[in-house]
C-alpha positions in Angstrom: 0.3 0.1 0.0 0.9 3.5 -1.0 1.9 6.5 1.5 1.3 9.1 -1.2 0.5 12.6 0.4 -1.4 10.6 3.4 -1.2 12.7 6.9 1.2 11.6 8.9 0.8 11.8 12.8 2.3 14.5 14.8 4.2 11.6 16.7 5.5 10.0 14.1 6.9 13.6 12.4 8.5 13.9 15.8 9.9 10.6 16.1 10.7 10.5 11.6 12.7 13.5 11.0 16.1 13.7 11.4 17.8 17.3 12.4 21.4 18.0 11.2 22.5 21.3 12.2 25.7 23.1 10.1 27.5 25.8 11.6 30.7 27.7 10.7 33.9 27.1 13.0 34.5 30.1 14.8 33.6 34.1 15.5 29.7 35.0 16.0 27.0 34.9 13.3 24.9 37.6 12.4 22.1 35.7 11.5 20.6 32.5 10.7 18.5 30.4 7.9 16.2 27.2 8.6 15.9 25.3 5.7 13.8 22.1 5.5 15.6 19.9 3.2 14.6 16.4 1.0 18.6 16.4 -0.3 20.7 14.2 1.1 24.3 15.0 -0.6 27.5 15.6 1.1 27.9 18.4 -1.3 25.1 20.4 0.1 26.7 20.5 3.1 29.6 22.1 2.0 27.3 24.7 0.1 26.1 25.8 3.3 29.4 25.7 5.1 31.1 28.1 2.3 27.7 30.0 2.7 27.7 30.6 6.4 32.2 31.4 5.9 31.1 34.0 3.3 27.9 35.9 5.0 28.4 34.9 8.5 25.0 33.7 8.3 24.4 30.2 10.0 22.6 27.2 8.1 20.2 25.0 10.3 19.2 22.1 8.3 16.1 19.7 8.8 16.1 16.3 6.8 13.6 13.8 5.7 11.3 13.3 2.9 9.5 15.9 1.0 6.2 14.6 2.3 7.2 14.5 5.8 8.7 18.2 5.7 5.6 18.9 3.6 3.2 17.7 6.8 6.3 19.0 9.5 5.2 22.7 7.6 1.6 22.4 7.8 1.9 21.1 11.6 3.6 24.2 12.5 1.8 26.6 11.1 2.4 29.8 11.8 4.9 28.6 14.1 7.3 27.0 11.8 11.1 28.5 12.5 11.4 27.3 8.4 13.0 29.3 6.5 13.6 27.6 3.1 11.8 24.1 1.6 14.2 22.5 -0.4 13.0 18.9 -2.7 14.0 17.0 -5.4 10.9 17.0 -7.2 8.5 20.0 -9.0 5.4 17.9 -8.1 6.5 18.3 -3.9 6.9 22.1 -4.3 4.0 22.6 -6.3 2.1 20.5 -3.1 3.4 22.8 -1.3 2.6 25.8 -2.8 -0.9 24.2 -3.0 -1.4 24.4 0.6 -0.5 27.5 0.9 2.7 26.8 2.9 5.2 28.9 0.6 5.4 32.5 -0.4 6.6 34.6 -3.7 10.5 35.3 -3.4 11.2 39.3 -4.1 14.5 39.0 -5.7 15.8 40.4 -8.4 18.5 38.8 -8.9 16.1 35.4 -9.2 14.2 36.7 -11.9 17.2 37.5 -13.6 19.3 34.4 -13.3 16.7 31.6 -13.3 14.8 31.1 -17.0 11.6 31.5 -17.0 11.2 27.5 -17.1 12.9 26.8 -14.2 10.4 29.6 -11.8 7.2 28.8 -11.3 4.4 31.5 -12.1 4.2 32.9 -8.9 7.6 32.7 -7.8 7.3 30.3 -5.0 9.8 28.0 -6.0 12.8 27.7 -8.7 15.1 24.8 -9.6 18.5 25.3 -8.8 19.7 22.2 -11.3 18.2 19.2 -12.9 18.5 15.6 -13.8 17.4 13.6 -17.4 15.1 10.5 -16.6 16.8 8.4 -19.1 17.1 5.5 -20.0 19.4 2.9 -19.5 20.1 -0.6 -21.5 22.5 -3.4 -21.7 24.9 -3.6 -24.4 25.0 -6.7 -25.1 21.3 -7.6 -25.1 19.9 -4.5 -26.7 20.7 -2.6 -29.8 20.2 1.3 -30.1 17.6 1.0 -32.5 15.7 -0.6 -30.6 14.7 2.0 -28.4 14.0 6.0 -28.7 10.6 6.6 -26.5 9.7 5.5 -23.1 6.7 4.5 -25.0 8.6 1.7 -26.2 9.2 0.0 -23.4 6.0 -0.9 -23.2 5.8 -2.7 -26.3 5.9 -6.5 -26.9 9.4 -6.5 -28.1 10.5 -6.0 -24.3 8.7 -8.8 -23.0 10.2 -10.0 -19.0 13.3 -7.4 -20.3 12.2 -4.3 -18.1 13.2 -3.7 -14.3 12.2 -0.5 -12.0 12.1 1.1 -8.9 8.9 1.2 -7.2 6.3 3.2 -8.6 5.6 5.0 -5.4 8.9 7.0 -5.4 8.3 10.4 -6.5 10.2 10.1 -10.1 8.6 7.8 -11.5 5.1 9.1 -10.7 6.4 12.6 -12.0 7.8 10.8 -15.4 4.4 9.6 -15.5 2.6 12.8 -14.9 4.3 14.1 -17.7 3.3 11.5 -19.9 -0.6 12.2 -18.7 -0.2 15.6 -19.7 1.1 15.0 -22.9 -0.8 12.1 -24.0 -3.9 11.7 -22.1 -5.2 9.2 -19.8 -6.5 6.7 -22.0 -2.8 6.6 -23.9 -1.0 6.6 -20.2 -2.9 3.8 -18.9 -2.4 1.7 -21.6 1.5 2.7 -21.2 1.8 1.7 -17.8 -0.5 -1.3 -18.3 2.2 -2.5 -21.0 5.4 -1.6 -19.2 4.0 -3.4 -16.4 3.7 -6.4 -18.2 6.8 -6.1 -19.5 8.5 -6.4 -15.9 11.6 -9.0 -15.3 10.8 -9.0 -11.7 8.7 -7.2 -9.2 10.2 -3.9 -8.9 12.2 -2.6 -6.0 15.6 -0.9 -4.9 16.1 2.6 -6.1 17.9 3.8 -9.6 21.6 2.4 -9.0 19.9 -1.2 -8.0 17.7 -1.1 -11.6 21.1 -0.3 -13.0 23.2 -3.0 -11.6 20.0 -5.9 -12.0 20.7 -4.5 -16.1 24.3 -5.3 -16.2 23.7 -8.8 -13.9 21.1 -9.8 -16.8 18.1 -9.6 -14.7 16.4 -7.3 -16.7 17.7 -5.6 -19.9 16.2 -1.8 -20.2 15.6 0.5 -17.1 14.8 4.0 -16.5 16.8 6.0 -14.4 18.7 9.4 -13.3 21.5 10.4 -15.3 23.9 11.2 -12.3 23.3 7.5 -10.7 25.3 6.5 -13.4 28.0 8.7 -12.9 27.9 7.9 -9.1 28.1 4.3 -9.9 31.5 5.2 -12.2 33.2 7.2 -9.5 32.5 4.6 -6.8 35.1 3.2 -4.8 33.8 -0.7 -5.6 35.2 -2.1 -8.9 31.9 -4.1 -9.2 29.8 -0.8 -9.3 32.4 0.5 -11.6 31.8 -2.3 -13.7 28.0 -1.6 -13.9 28.8 1.3 -15.9 30.7 -0.8 -18.8 27.7 -2.9 -19.2 24.7 -0.5 -19.6 24.8 3.0 -22.0 22.1 5.6 -21.8 20.2 7.7 -24.0 17.9 10.3 -24.2 14.2 9.1 -25.0 11.8 11.3 -27.1 13.9 13.2 -29.2 11.8 13.0 -31.9 9.0 14.6 -29.8 8.5 16.3 -26.6 11.9 15.8 -25.2 12.9 13.7 -22.8 11.4 14.3 -18.9 13.6 15.8 -16.1 13.9 16.0 -12.7 14.6 18.9 -10.5 15.9 19.7 -7.3 14.1 23.2 -6.0 13.7 25.6 -3.6 10.8 27.8 -1.9 10.3 30.6 0.3 8.4 29.0 3.2 5.0 31.1 4.1 6.3 32.1 7.5 9.7 32.2 6.8 11.3 34.3 10.7 14.2 35.3 8.4 13.3 36.1 5.1 16.1 38.4 4.4 18.8 35.4 4.9 17.0 33.0 3.2 16.9 35.0 -0.3 20.8 35.6 0.2 21.1 32.0 0.5 18.6 31.3 -2.2 20.2 33.9 -4.5 23.5 31.6 -3.6 22.3 28.1 -4.8 22.4 30.5 -8.3 25.8 31.9 -8.1 28.3 30.5 -10.8 30.0 29.1 -7.9 27.4 26.7 -6.5 26.5 25.9 -9.8 29.6 24.7 -11.2 30.1 22.8 -7.8 26.7 20.8 -7.8 27.2 19.9 -11.4 31.2 18.9 -11.7 31.0 17.1 -7.8 27.7 15.8 -7.7 26.7 15.6 -11.9 23.6 17.8 -11.8 22.6 19.7 -14.7 22.5 23.8 -13.5 19.8 26.1 -14.8 22.3 28.9 -15.8 24.0 28.1 -18.9 27.7 28.6 -19.6 28.2 26.6 -16.4 31.3 24.6 -16.7 30.0 20.3 -16.8 31.4 17.4 -15.3 33.0 15.3 -17.4 30.2 12.8 -17.6 27.1 15.0 -18.7 30.2 16.8 -21.2 30.3 13.1 -22.8 26.4 12.9 -22.5 26.8 15.8 -24.6 23.4 17.9 -25.5 19.5 16.5 -26.1 16.0 18.4 -25.7 14.1 18.4 -22.9 10.5 18.3 -22.3 9.2 21.8 -21.7 6.2 20.3 -20.3 5.6 23.4 -17.4 7.3 22.0 -14.0 3.7 23.0 -12.1 1.6 20.6 -14.0 3.9 18.1 -12.9 1.8 18.7 -9.6 -1.2 19.1 -11.0 -1.5 15.5 -12.7 0.3 13.9 -10.1 -2.7 12.8 -8.4 -4.6 11.1 -11.4 -1.4 9.8 -12.5 -0.9 8.0 -9.1 -4.3 6.5 -10.0 -3.0 5.1 -13.0 0.0 3.3 -11.6 -2.5 1.8 -8.9 -4.7 0.1 -11.2 -1.5 -0.6 -13.8 -0.2 -3.0 -11.0 2.5 -1.4 -10.8 3.2 -1.7 -7.1 
């Protein structure tokens, strides 16, 4: 049974939310900013520490899943200490906005720096990086001409050859929401049923596990975020590095709507007690320094043009992005989840 968007009890929130504090060493702080973040990368702590060193503003981080953080904001109401909400999917940011948990960000710098397609229409949230949701396939068992679009994975040709992570993850929900927005409910339901029927095993694990399964011959093809491939290639474990030598990625739907992307984004919370400090941190996320760091060290695509890319992103080259307005991923999420449940994708 999926727990998507259901209310958590106050007791569960208190026991499930992990609180981490970042700080700089020595000296007095001139202010602070409180971040509720779904992200879990070491590079983020480095960025917050660098911000503190440059500004004297301490960054306090509360880490948990997006749904837990949104519920926490709802329960705290006007007493919330949170200034910024960071998540890894536009659908969750849009959910926070529709729940009246965010406010417009008044910043000429952000309006100037963030491309319009990566900014909420009401300027309540924006993307600071994105990842492509690519197709990864076995070099030995799949020929490149066999697949060009997400829709191909539902064809009988791939029967018993597809591995996927569980549908409850927001990455897959947003992908289905994007197909729904473009193709309508009937075509999306047919695609979802075909995809599910082609599974070679019950969905389990994360994107890295799907790549490992393809390399091990447990399936021939999957869908994954690009940066997971780069992470495996950099692994300290030889077996994980070898996975990358057995798979290739392609950017689907290049002849039509483009490849679906997942974003990392941030919003200013409705009752932010440290609004000025929060906006400074939000602006810092769009600086050339941070955009470069996120690309080079975490293999995420920067939203700012002209930023240095990691070697992997350079090697994969440019691709056509699905330009569906990001807020629609939230708009169509509920129906997408209903279709996913009906087609049996667990």
